[in-house]
C-alpha positions as CSV (number, residue, x, y, z in Angstrom):
1,X,32.9,33.1,82.6
2,X,37.0,32.1,83.1
3,X,38.6,32.2,85.9
4,X,41.1,29.9,88.0
5,X,39.1,27.2,88.8
6,X,37.4,27.3,86.1
7,X,40.4,26.8,84.0
8,X,42.0,24.4,86.8
9,X,37.9,21.8,85.8
10,X,38.6,22.7,82.2
11,X,41.8,21.2,82.8
12,X,40.6,18.4,84.8
13,X,38.0,17.5,82.6
14,X,40.7,16.8,79.6
15,X,42.5,14.4,81.3
16,X,39.8,12.7,82.6
17,X,39.8,8.7,80.8
18,X,35.7,8.8,81.4
19,X,33.3,11.3,82.1
20,X,32.4,12.9,85.6
21,X,28.7,12.0,86.5
22,X,27.8,14.3,89.5
23,X,24.3,13.4,91.3
24,X,21.7,14.5,90.2
25,X,23.1,15.6,86.8
26,X,20.5,14.4,84.6
27,X,18.8,17.8,84.3
28,X,20.8,20.0,82.0
29,X,23.3,22.4,84.3
30,X,24.5,25.8,83.5
31,X,28.1,25.7,82.5
32,X,29.3,28.6,84.8
33,X,27.4,28.6,87.9
34,X,26.7,25.0,87.6
35,X,23.1,25.6,89.0
36,X,20.1,23.5,87.5
37,X,19.6,25.6,84.4
38,X,16.0,26.9,85.6
39,X,18.1,27.5,88.5
40,X,20.7,30.0,87.3
41,X,22.7,31.6,90.1
42,X,25.0,33.5,87.1
43,X,22.6,36.9,87.5
44,X,23.3,37.1,91.0
45,X,27.3,36.8,91.0
46,X,28.7,39.7,92.9
47,X,31.4,42.3,92.6
48,X,33.2,43.6,95.3
49,X,36.9,44.5,96.1
50,X,39.0,42.8,97.9
51,X,43.0,43.3,99.5
52,X,42.9,39.9,100.5
53,X,44.1,36.7,97.7
54,X,43.0,33.0,97.8
55,X,45.4,30.3,96.7
56,X,43.4,26.9,96.6
57,X,44.9,23.5,96.5
58,X,42.0,21.2,95.3
59,X,42.0,17.6,95.7
60,X,41.4,15.6,92.6
61,X,38.1,15.8,91.2
62,X,36.8,18.9,93.7
63,X,36.7,21.3,90.6
64,X,34.2,18.9,89.2
65,X,31.7,19.3,91.6
66,X,28.7,21.3,91.5
67,X,28.7,21.5,95.1
68,X,32.0,22.9,95.3
69,X,32.4,26.1,96.6
70,X,35.7,27.2,95.6
71,X,34.0,28.4,92.7
72,X,32.2,30.8,94.2
73,X,35.3,32.1,96.1
74,X,36.4,32.8,92.8
75,X,33.7,34.1,92.0
76,X,34.2,36.8,94.8
77,X,37.9,37.5,95.2
78,X,39.6,38.4,92.0
79,X,43.0,37.5,93.1
80,X,42.0,33.6,93.4
81,X,44.3,31.1,92.3
82,X,43.9,27.3,91.9
83,X,46.0,24.4,91.9
84,X,45.1,21.0,91.8
85,X,46.5,18.8,94.7
86,X,49.8,16.0,94.1
87,X,52.0,15.2,96.0
88,X,55.0,14.8,94.2
89,X,53.9,16.5,90.4
90,X,53.9,19.8,91.9
91,X,52.6,22.6,89.5
92,X,56.0,25.4,89.4
93,X,53.3,28.3,89.5
94,X,52.0,27.4,93.4
95,X,55.7,28.0,95.2
96,X,56.2,30.9,92.8
97,X,53.1,32.5,94.1
98,X,54.4,31.5,97.7
99,X,57.2,33.1,97.4
100,X,56.2,36.3,95.7
101,X,57.2,39.3,97.9
102,X,54.0,41.0,97.5
103,X,52.0,38.2,99.0
104,X,52.0,37.1,103.5
105,X,51.0,33.7,103.0
106,X,49.2,31.6,105.4
107,X,48.1,28.2,105.3
108,X,45.1,27.7,106.8
109,X,44.2,24.9,108.9
110,X,43.5,23.6,113.0
111,X,45.7,24.4,115.5
112,X,45.3,21.9,117.2
113,X,47.4,19.2,114.5
114,X,49.9,21.5,114.2
115,X,53.4,22.5,116.3
116,X,52.4,25.1,118.5
117,X,55.2,27.5,117.1
118,X,53.6,27.9,113.7
119,X,50.4,28.6,114.5
120,X,48.7,32.0,114.4
121,X,45.5,33.6,115.4
122,X,45.6,36.6,113.9
123,X,46.4,38.3,110.4
124,X,49.2,40.7,110.7
125,X,50.9,41.7,107.7
126,X,54.1,44.5,107.2
127,X,56.0,45.7,104.4
128,X,52.9,46.4,102.1
129,X,51.9,43.2,101.9
130,X,48.9,41.7,101.2
131,X,47.3,38.5,102.9
132,X,47.4,34.9,101.0
133,X,45.4,32.7,102.7
134,X,45.7,29.1,100.9
135,X,42.7,27.3,101.4
136,X,42.8,22.9,101.0
137,X,39.4,22.3,99.2
138,X,38.7,18.8,100.2
139,X,37.0,16.6,102.7
140,X,38.4,16.2,106.1
141,X,40.3,13.0,105.7
142,X,42.1,14.6,102.3
143,X,42.9,18.0,103.7
144,X,45.0,16.0,106.4
145,X,47.0,14.1,104.2
146,X,47.4,17.0,102.0
147,X,49.1,18.8,104.8
148,X,51.0,16.3,105.8
149,X,52.3,15.4,102.6
150,X,53.0,19.3,101.0
151,X,56.5,19.9,102.0
152,X,56.7,23.4,100.4
153,X,54.0,24.4,102.8
154,X,56.2,23.7,106.2
155,X,57.6,26.9,106.4
156,X,54.5,28.9,106.2
157,X,52.5,30.3,109.2
158,X,49.5,27.9,110.1
159,X,46.3,30.3,110.6
160,X,44.0,28.7,112.8
161,X,40.6,29.4,112.9
162,X,38.7,30.0,116.1
163,X,34.7,30.9,114.8
164,X,32.0,30.3,117.2
165,X,29.1,30.0,114.8
166,X,28.5,26.2,113.5
167,X,28.4,25.5,109.5
168,X,25.4,26.9,107.2
169,X,26.7,24.8,104.6
170,X,23.8,22.2,103.5
171,X,24.7,20.5,100.1
172,X,27.2,17.6,101.6
173,X,27.3,15.8,104.6
174,X,29.1,16.3,108.0
175,X,29.3,14.2,111.1
176,X,30.4,17.3,112.9
177,X,28.7,21.1,112.4
178,X,32.5,22.8,113.4
179,X,33.6,21.5,109.8
180,X,32.6,24.9,107.5
181,X,33.0,24.3,103.9
182,X,35.9,26.3,101.9
183,X,33.9,29.4,101.4
184,X,33.1,29.8,104.8
185,X,36.3,29.5,105.6
186,X,37.7,31.8,102.8
187,X,35.0,34.5,104.2
188,X,36.7,34.3,108.3
189,X,39.9,34.5,106.6
190,X,38.7,37.8,104.9
191,X,37.1,38.9,108.0
192,X,40.4,38.5,110.0
193,X,42.1,40.4,107.6
194,X,39.6,43.6,107.4
195,X,38.2,42.7,104.2
196,X,34.5,42.6,106.5
197,X,32.6,43.9,103.1
198,X,33.9,41.0,100.8
199,X,33.6,38.8,103.9
200,X,29.8,39.6,104.1
201,X,29.0,39.3,100.1
202,X,30.6,35.5,100.3
203,X,28.5,34.5,103.1
204,X,26.0,36.4,101.3
205,X,26.6,34.3,97.9
206,X,27.3,31.3,99.6
207,X,23.6,31.2,100.8
208,X,22.4,32.4,97.6
209,X,24.1,29.3,95.9
210,X,22.9,26.9,98.4
211,X,19.3,28.2,98.0
212,X,19.3,27.9,94.7
213,X,20.8,24.3,94.4
214,X,18.5,23.4,97.0
215,X,15.2,24.9,94.9
216,X,16.5,22.9,91.8
217,X,17.2,19.3,93.6
218,X,14.2,19.9,95.7
219,X,11.8,22.0,92.7
220,X,11.3,24.7,95.8
221,X,10.8,28.4,94.6
222,X,13.8,31.1,95.0
223,X,12.8,33.9,97.0
224,X,14.7,37.0,95.7
225,X,13.8,39.1,98.8
226,X,15.1,37.4,100.6
227,X,18.1,38.5,103.4
228,X,21.0,36.7,101.3
229,X,19.7,37.9,98.0
230,X,18.6,41.1,99.1
231,X,22.5,41.8,100.1
232,X,23.7,41.1,96.7
233,X,21.4,43.0,95.2
234,X,24.1,46.0,95.9
235,X,26.5,44.1,94.5
236,X,25.3,43.1,91.1
């Protein structure tokens, strides 16, 4: 498997001065899906078209974490780019991507923290452009820091999501049910951009990933005929 997040992970590992030790990592993990081998997710990787694209700005060790869901986005959305975030050392490919005329970029962030004139709640593109969703892949405190200290994002419209449902993500703890994991945010963006099929597949893929990951953690059986697995079967 080779996509933007896997390449970023390899680059981050190459720079590490000491090995990254994930919780519960004593059991061998699949090098592709990052799940314990006996619960491997690779056979469930879906293929689905999407007009939208995603740009992940990933905070430091995010690409290394087995629970990171940016990886799932790159599995589903073919046009996904991923960059390690730095306040001062910005990859030259990032501003080039943001200024590429084929894209209409949106930085996805809560509107309550942004000047009102920058905030939008709908995805509108013109002149044949395609939506490019910039997601800050980090914890909430890290994401706020990234937003404040990334001046190359200051000219972009801010897409503020207003989801009605609570987060379904169960692999990391959050004090608030309205804090969504990165894959959930991406699915909501895809839905706003009328990429409904890709949004539904990404949601199902997240549920399958969570089931396999927690199944491995607690030695639980996997039901390949549950709703999420069944939804993915048409896209394998």
